C-alpha positions as CSV (number, residue, x, y, z in Angstrom):
1,M,83.6,112.7,149.6
2,P,86.9,114.5,148.8
3,G,89.1,113.9,145.5
4,S,89.4,114.7,142.2
5,P,86.3,113.7,140.5
6,E,88.2,112.7,137.1
7,R,90.6,110.8,139.3
8,P,89.9,107.4,140.2
9,L,89.5,105.9,143.5
10,L,91.8,103.2,145.1
11,F,90.4,101.4,148.2
12,L,92.9,100.3,150.5
13,D,92.1,97.5,153.0
14,V,95.1,96.8,155.9
15,D,95.4,93.4,157.1
16,G,96.5,90.9,154.2
17,P,97.4,93.8,151.7
18,L,99.6,96.2,153.7
19,I,99.9,93.5,157.0
20,P,100.9,90.0,155.1
21,F,99.5,87.3,157.4
22,G,102.7,85.0,156.2
23,A,105.6,87.1,157.3
24,P,107.7,85.6,159.2
25,Q,109.8,88.2,160.4
26,P,109.3,92.1,160.7
27,H,109.9,94.2,157.7
28,P,113.2,96.2,157.6
29,G,112.6,99.9,158.6
30,A,108.7,98.7,159.9
31,Q,109.2,100.6,163.0
32,G,108.2,104.0,160.8
33,P,109.5,107.5,162.3
34,P,110.7,108.0,165.6
35,H,107.7,109.9,167.2
36,L,105.5,106.9,166.8
37,A,104.3,104.3,169.4
38,P,107.0,101.4,168.7
39,A,105.4,98.6,166.6
40,D,106.0,95.8,169.5
41,S,102.7,97.7,170.6
42,N,101.1,95.7,168.0
43,P,103.3,93.0,166.6
44,L,101.7,92.7,163.2
45,L,102.5,96.4,162.5
46,A,106.3,95.1,161.9
47,R,105.0,93.2,159.1
48,L,104.3,96.8,157.1
49,N,106.9,97.5,153.9
50,P,107.7,101.2,154.8
51,Q,108.1,101.5,150.9
52,H,104.3,100.6,150.3
53,G,103.5,104.5,151.0
54,R,105.7,106.0,148.6
55,R,104.3,103.3,145.9
56,L,100.6,104.0,146.4
57,S,101.3,107.6,146.4
58,A,102.7,107.4,143.0
59,L,99.7,105.7,141.7
60,P,97.0,108.1,139.5
61,C,94.5,107.5,141.8
62,D,92.6,108.9,144.7
63,L,93.7,106.5,147.6
64,V,90.7,105.7,150.5
65,W,91.2,103.3,153.6
66,A,88.6,100.7,152.8
67,T,89.6,99.0,156.4
68,T,88.1,97.5,159.7
69,W,90.9,99.8,161.2
70,M,88.6,102.7,160.0
71,A,90.2,106.3,161.1
72,D,93.1,104.4,163.1
73,A,94.8,103.7,160.1
74,N,95.3,107.3,159.6
75,E,96.9,107.1,163.2
76,V,98.7,104.1,163.2
77,I,99.1,102.7,159.4
78,G,99.5,105.7,157.5
79,P,102.6,107.4,159.5
80,R,104.2,104.4,159.1
81,L,104.2,104.4,155.3
82,G,104.2,108.0,155.0
83,L,100.8,108.7,153.4
84,P,98.7,111.6,154.4
85,E,95.7,111.4,156.2
86,L,93.0,109.8,153.9
87,P,89.5,109.5,153.6
88,V,87.9,106.5,155.2
89,V,85.2,104.4,154.0
90,D,82.4,104.2,156.6
91,W,80.8,100.9,156.6
92,P,77.1,100.7,157.2
93,D,75.8,97.8,159.5
94,P,75.4,94.6,157.1
95,D,71.6,94.1,155.9
96,E,72.0,91.1,153.9
97,D,73.5,88.0,154.0
98,G,75.0,86.1,150.9
99,P,77.9,85.4,148.8
100,L,79.0,89.1,148.2
101,H,81.4,90.4,150.6
102,W,80.2,92.7,153.5
103,K,82.2,95.6,152.2
104,T,81.2,95.3,148.4
105,R,77.6,97.5,148.5
106,G,79.4,100.4,150.5
107,L,82.1,100.5,148.4
108,L,79.9,101.1,145.2
109,D,77.9,103.6,147.3
110,W,80.9,105.3,148.2
111,A,82.6,105.7,144.5
112,S,79.1,106.9,143.1
113,G,80.1,105.8,139.6
114,R,83.7,106.8,139.9
115,P,86.1,104.3,138.4
116,F,87.8,102.5,141.3
117,V,90.6,99.9,142.5
118,W,89.8,97.8,145.1
119,V,92.7,96.5,147.1
120,D,92.0,93.2,149.3
121,D,92.6,90.1,150.1
122,E,88.9,88.6,150.5
123,I,87.5,89.5,146.6
124,T,85.7,86.8,145.1
125,D,84.5,86.5,141.8
126,A,80.9,86.7,143.2
127,D,82.0,90.5,143.8
128,R,83.0,90.8,140.4
129,A,80.3,90.0,139.0
130,W,78.1,91.9,141.4
131,V,80.3,94.9,140.6
132,S,80.4,94.2,136.7
133,R,76.4,94.3,136.6
134,H,75.6,97.4,139.2
135,H,78.6,100.0,138.8
136,P,78.7,102.2,135.7
137,G,82.3,103.0,135.4
138,P,85.2,101.0,135.3
139,A,86.4,98.9,138.4
140,L,89.3,96.7,139.5
141,L,88.8,94.3,141.9
142,H,92.1,93.1,142.9
143,R,92.7,90.3,145.3
144,V,96.2,90.3,147.1
145,D,97.6,86.7,148.5
146,P,97.1,87.7,152.2
147,R,100.1,85.5,152.9
148,R,102.5,88.0,150.9
149,G,100.8,91.3,150.9
150,L,101.4,93.4,148.0
151,T,104.1,92.5,145.7
152,D,105.8,94.0,142.6
153,V,103.6,92.0,140.5
154,D,100.2,93.4,142.4
155,F,101.7,97.4,141.6
156,A,102.8,96.8,138.1
157,T,99.1,95.3,138.1
158,L,97.6,98.1,139.4
159,G,99.7,100.9,137.4
160,D,98.8,99.2,134.2
161,W,95.0,99.2,135.0
162,L,94.9,102.7,136.2
163,A,97.3,103.9,133.3
164,R,94.6,102.6,130.7
165,L,91.7,104.8,132.2
């Protein structure tokens, strides 16, 4: 697991937080750099806000992809946002059913006690309760409205929480 042990992690989902489901129009500038395949190869890519990369990079944490896009996030999403190659959580096969999101246990394993933020659109109170009981460090499970994706309010919440660490 790369990164500085002193810095918190930010586990970042793509669908919902970065690609909002309710965005009716393409985001201005979403095509990305000219060397990339056009966003019309995947029309959802036109919903990316290219400013999110700069804003995420400015947060005092180590960014980690926590998405079903897996390594494709580095090839398809990251360049459109101006992000460097990021570590990717490799998801274990889910072994239990229940109220927890299927990502929750894997993220705690990946964090290995480090403080972390998890940005996703599917976080529930069950995940928050389980993390508070099983993670020894600070953790913020931040649910993003999947219709809007990350907003100024979300970035303020993330920045404030990370600053308090």
